[in-house]
Structure formats: C-alpha cells, structure tokens
N, C-alpha and C positions, 0 to 999 in steps of 0.2 A: 544412450537408450532410454527410450521413454517407459516408466513404468505404469501398467495398466491395473487401478486397485479393484479389488475386487468390493462387493455390497458391504462384507464384514469389514475392511480397510478402511471402505469411506464414512462407515459409523465411527470407528475410528476417530479418523480426521475432523470428523464434527463435531467431537469431545473437545480435540484440543481446539476448533475453531470458537467452541462457546465460551473456551477459557478469554482468546483473544478480544472477540464482544463484548465479555464481560468487563475484563480489564479496560477499554477503548472508550466502554461509556463511561465507567468510574472517572477514568481521568480526565474526560471532558466537562462532567458536573465537578469535579473539585478544581479544575483550570478557572484562573481568574485574575483580574488585575493584583499584582503583588505577588503572583504564586508562584514559585520560581520553576527552573526545568527539573532539577534536581528532586523538587517533591513531588513533581508528577511521575518520574521515575521510582522513587519510594512506594508511591502509590500501586503503579504495577508490578512492582516485587512482592508489594502484601499480596496480591490477587495471584500472583504466583504459588504463592506459599499454602494460602489458602485452599488452591484445587492442586495441591502437592504436584505443581507442572517445574516444568522450566523453562529457562529461555532460549531463543533460539539465536538470540544475538549476541549477548555475553561472552567475549573472547575470540568470538568469529573474526576471523582472519584470511578475506578475498585476496586474491593475488594482486588488484590494485591499492589494497591498502599498504599505510607501513608499518601499522599496530593494531593489537586485536580491540576490536568495540569494546568498550570500558563501559558498556550502561545495558540495560535491559530494553530500551526506548531509544528509536530514535524521534528527538523533537528539534525540526525546524521551521524557524520564525522567519516570518516576512521574506526576503529576498533569498533564503537558503530552500534548493528545491528539495532536496534528500537528503537522508546521512547527517543530521544536526547531533553532535555529542551533547545531550544533557550537561548544564554546568549551573553556575549560582544565577545565572540570569533571571530577571522576575518579569513577567508579564507586564505588556504597559497596555494602554488604555487603545484599542483598536488593531492590536496586534493582530497578523493570522498567523495562524500556528498549523502546524500538521504533524501531527503524532501516527506513527508507525511503529505495530508491536507484532511479536512471532512468540509463537510457544511450542511446547511438545509435550505432548501426553502419550506416556504408553509407547514412545520410539517415533510418533507422529506428529510432523509438524504443520502448523498452520500461519497465515501473515495477511496481515491487513492493516490499513493506514485512513485514517479520516484527517478533515481540515475544517477549522473553524475558527472566529474571531474570538476575541473577549473583550467587553467593555462595548462600546460604541460601534458599531460595524461600520466600514466604507461601502458605500455602493459597488463600487467598482470591483471592491474584494470579495461580495455577496455573489455577486455575477460569475465572476470567475470560479468560485466554489462549485456555485450551481454549475456550470459548465464542465467542471471536471467530473463530477457525479455523475452529469448526463452521458457523460464520453464513456465511463465503466458501465454504466447500467446499458447502453447501447451495446457496448462490447459483450457484455455477459449476454447478453438476449441471443447474439451469434453463434454461443459456446455450443453447438449441437451436434452429432455425431452426422459426419458426412459433409460438413463443414471447413473450411479453409483456415488457417491460422492468418491468413492476408485479410481475411474477412474482418477479423477482430481487432487488427492493428489500423486497417483502413476505417474502420468505424470511428475508432478514435481521432483519427487524422481528422477527418472530415467534421469531426461536431468540434475539435479544437479549431481549426482553420476557419471554419464556417463563421467562428464568433470572434475570428482575428486574434487570437493565442498564439505566443509562441511555445514551444516544447523541444528539448533535447534529445536525440534520435540516441547516444551511446548507451542508456541506461532505459530498463523497460520490467517487462512481467518475467515470469517464470513458472515452470514445472515444479510443483513442491510434493512433498509425501515424505518419504523415512530420511532424507535429508532436507534443509529448508531451500536450496536452490539445486533444482534438478533440469535435464531437459524438458523442452524446449526452451530456449530462450522468446520471448514473447514480445518483439517490437513494438511500439506505440504509432509505427507507419508502416504503411505495408500495401500492396495493392490485391484489389478482392478476387476471391476465385483462384490465388496463389498459395506457395507454401504447403507446409503439412497437412494432411488431412485430417481432421478431430476424430477419433474415437471413444465410446464408451470406455469409461474407467480412467480417461487423463484426468488430471486434476491442475489446473493454471492458476497462478496467482496474477492479476491482471492488475495494471497500474497505470493508468495516464496521470503524468505530470505536469502541469500547463502552467504559464506566469505571461504576466501582461509584457509586453514588449518583444523583442527578437530571440532568437534561438538562442543564442551562445552563452558559456556556463562557464565557470571555472570553479578548480578544486580550491578549497580552503587550504591554511595553512595545518589542519591539523590531518590534511591527507584523506579525510573522511566527507566532511559537509560540499556538496555542490551548490554553489549560489549564480545567480543571474549575474551576468557582469557587468549590466546597466542598472544593476541593485534594483531591480522591479520585483513586486512580490509573486508568487509561485504558491502554488497549492497542488496536493497529490491526495489520490483516491485508492484504495484497493481491496480487494476481497480475493479470496480463495477459493475457486468457484469446480464443480464437478461436473463431468459431463458424462450424463446419464441419458439411457432411453425415453426419460421422461421430460427429458428436458432441464437446463442448465440448473445446478442446485449449488445455492451460496453457502458456503460452510461455515461461513465469519459473520454472519447476523445470527443475534439472538433469535431464537425460535420464536415463533409467534410473529414475527417482524417479516417486512416485504419490501425486497429490494426492487422486482422488476413492476 
C-alpha cells in the first residue's frame, strides 16, 4: 500500500531531510586522507544527538541481511557499491567514497546519499560521480503527478548507459515516510510510460548506483556490502523527493540549495 502524504506530513519529512542533509555535508567536510570510516560514523551520530533525531539504519535488519546493521551510516569505498559497514579503514589519497545516511524526526524518515573523492581525484572517478548525480537529477525532474514510475527508471538507465557505465538491477530506490522502506520499489531501469502512475503526496527515495565496467556484483562476507565483481569503482547518489502539484520537492537538500 502506498501512503500519500499531506502537506503537513511533507513538512515533517522535510525536517528529517534537513538533518540528513546537514549530516552528509558535515561528514563530507570531515572526510579526508587518514580519516577513518568509524570517525565519519561518529560525526553523523553527533548530528543526530544535536538535532534530537534517531538513526534509520542502526539495528535495521532487512530480509537479505544476516545481522542487524551496526552503524548509523553506510560508508562504501571504491569498488563497494552500497551498504558498506564503517570500520577502522582510513581513507587514502584518491579514494572514491559514497556515504548513505537516513534519520528519523518525530516518526518520519528521510534518506540520502552522496559520492565524492578525497585527496587528488581521478578524472574517471569525477566523471562517474557527475554522471551518477546527473542520473539522479534527471529522474527527479520527472517525478511529477501523472507521470509513470518507468519514466524515472528509464531516465536513470539512459544516462548511465549513454555514458557507458554498469549498474546492478536488484537494488534501487523506494518509497519512504513513516518507515524507511515503503512501497513502491523504484528500480534503476525501466520503460518510459509504464509502471505505477505517480500521484501528489507520494515520496520516493531515488538512488542511482553506477560503476565502471560491467553490471555484475557480489555480496561481501559481512552479508551487507555489495561490490563490483571486477573490483572497479562505483558511485551512489540519492534524494528523498516529494511529488507535489508544484513539481518535485527535494526533501534532503539544505534549504536554499537547488538540485534541479
């Protein structure tokens, strides 16, 4: 069942989205050569405490995972696509980092992810990150009443394939609201004009995941992290987006910023 949110509920979700955006911006500023992934998790924990928010990720146990998630962020480095568990690993010059974070404020969730490099970037990684961000922005622009879910999915596919990137098809975006994962599933590939019709009040977490090389991936030994089988690098971008009569509203960007 898809829950349509009222304007008041969207305002509550925006409050959660501001916490998420603040945490991601703070972590990105703190990230650098020699900084551990656990240190970035601690930064996010401090933001949660400061804003009296709760983590959506900590102790989350989906059906595919063998154990509850043990941290408040997903920290995926280089060939890890998503769901990386932060540990004592210290970032090195040129690493490609994807940070995924979600928070709960007054019972409402918001979810977002960013990718960036630390130290001296590789041109190929910069292009990958920019294309992943473009795929997200393009999909967001189509999140309008009367559109189809396949429009968003196809937009991501077209941007990714047009640039020659791989993408895994089993994981994707999702509805979000009172629960972190709600209906519908938002795949990163699809056919335009097909699928669920988009309605005012829907909120979707849209999240393209692109990588150099082929589409194949594997699950790590921890049962959480997905990594490319050819060990080539990946990027991840995500926003929680409300579908409104006035167009898409990105709930997880800092107020005053513009995604489109």
